[in-house]
C-alpha positions as CSV (number, residue, x, y, z in Angstrom):
1,V,13.6,-4.4,-10.3
2,Q,9.8,-4.7,-10.2
3,L,7.2,-3.9,-7.9
4,V,3.7,-5.2,-8.8
5,E,0.4,-4.1,-7.0
6,S,-2.7,-6.2,-7.1
7,G,-6.1,-6.6,-5.4
8,G,-7.7,-3.3,-6.2
9,G,-11.1,-3.1,-7.5
10,L,-14.7,-1.6,-7.1
11,V,-15.9,-2.1,-3.5
12,Q,-19.1,-0.7,-1.6
13,P,-18.7,1.6,1.3
14,G,-17.9,-0.3,4.4
15,G,-16.1,-3.0,2.4
16,S,-12.7,-4.4,2.6
17,L,-9.9,-5.0,0.2
18,R,-6.6,-6.3,0.6
19,L,-3.7,-5.0,-1.7
20,S,-0.6,-7.0,-2.3
21,C,2.7,-5.6,-3.6
22,A,5.1,-8.4,-5.0
23,A,8.7,-7.3,-5.0
24,S,11.6,-8.6,-7.2
25,G,15.1,-7.6,-8.3
26,F,16.4,-6.3,-4.9
27,T,16.8,-7.4,-1.4
28,F,13.4,-6.9,0.0
29,R,14.0,-7.5,3.6
30,R,16.4,-4.3,3.7
31,Y,13.9,-1.8,2.5
32,T,11.3,0.1,4.3
33,M,8.0,-0.4,2.2
34,S,5.3,2.0,2.0
35,W,1.9,2.3,0.3
36,H,0.7,5.7,-1.1
37,R,-2.2,7.0,-3.0
38,Q,-3.2,9.5,-5.4
39,A,-6.9,10.5,-6.0
40,P,-7.6,12.4,-9.2
41,G,-6.6,16.1,-8.9
42,K,-4.7,15.6,-5.8
43,E,-1.2,14.8,-4.7
44,R,0.1,11.5,-4.0
45,E,-0.1,10.9,-0.1
46,L,1.7,8.4,2.2
47,V,-0.8,5.9,3.5
48,A,1.4,3.7,5.6
49,Y,4.9,2.3,5.8
50,I,6.6,-0.5,7.6
51,T,10.3,-0.6,8.5
52,N,12.6,-3.5,7.5
53,I,13.9,-5.4,10.1
54,G,11.9,-4.3,13.1
55,G,8.4,-4.0,11.4
56,D,7.7,-0.8,12.8
57,T,4.6,0.6,11.4
58,Y,3.0,4.2,10.7
59,Y,-0.3,5.3,9.3
60,A,-1.8,8.4,8.2
61,D,-4.4,9.7,10.5
62,S,-7.0,9.2,7.7
63,V,-6.5,5.7,7.6
64,K,-5.6,4.8,11.3
65,G,-7.7,2.0,13.0
66,R,-9.0,1.0,9.5
67,F,-5.9,-0.2,7.4
68,T,-3.1,-2.6,8.4
69,I,0.1,-2.8,6.7
70,S,2.3,-5.8,6.8
71,R,5.1,-7.8,5.0
72,D,6.2,-11.1,4.5
73,N,10.1,-11.0,3.8
74,A,9.9,-14.9,2.8
75,K,7.5,-14.0,0.1
76,N,9.1,-10.5,-0.9
77,T,5.4,-9.1,-0.6
78,V,4.0,-6.3,1.4
79,Y,0.3,-6.1,2.1
80,L,-2.4,-3.5,3.0
81,Q,-5.4,-4.6,4.6
82,M,-8.1,-1.9,4.1
83,N,-11.3,-2.2,6.1
84,S,-14.4,0.2,6.5
85,L,-13.7,1.7,3.2
86,N,-15.3,5.0,2.3
87,P,-15.4,7.0,-0.9
88,E,-12.7,9.2,0.3
89,D,-10.4,6.2,0.0
90,T,-11.1,6.2,-3.7
91,A,-7.7,6.5,-5.2
92,R,-4.7,4.6,-7.1
93,Y,-2.7,3.0,-4.7
94,Y,1.2,2.6,-5.0
95,C,3.7,0.6,-3.2
96,K,7.2,2.1,-2.7
97,A,10.4,0.5,-1.7
98,N,13.0,2.7,-0.1
99,Y,16.6,2.0,1.2
100,L,19.9,2.9,-0.8
101,S,17.4,3.3,-3.9
102,T,13.7,4.2,-4.2
103,Y,11.4,2.0,-6.3
104,W,7.8,2.6,-7.1
105,G,5.2,0.4,-8.7
106,Q,2.6,1.1,-11.3
107,G,-0.3,1.1,-8.9
108,T,-3.7,-0.3,-8.5
109,Q,-7.2,1.3,-8.6
110,V,-9.2,1.4,-5.7
111,T,-12.9,2.6,-6.1
112,V,-15.2,2.9,-3.1
113,S,-18.8,3.5,-4.4
114,S,-22.3,2.3,-4.1
């Protein structure tokens, strides 16, 4: 089982990034996929999730209206489009798969700074 995040980097305030999480080794379409983030000295927090079949979504209040989660079951990939980024979004971003088991990726760093 692998979850490999990509797309992080350094961006200026107000900028955008698109994170990707490529999954392998399990039946991706059956799993609810989520993005979480952890800033230095803080607990890991849920950012957004998308359910398996129906594709229902949830967003933390702090990112609602700025971030969009989506999935492509044909590509076994979940995305997080992040717009209007601000320094408070700086964190390591992790994707997670949850159904009968729970899997985590290694994360990708997002730094928002001028």
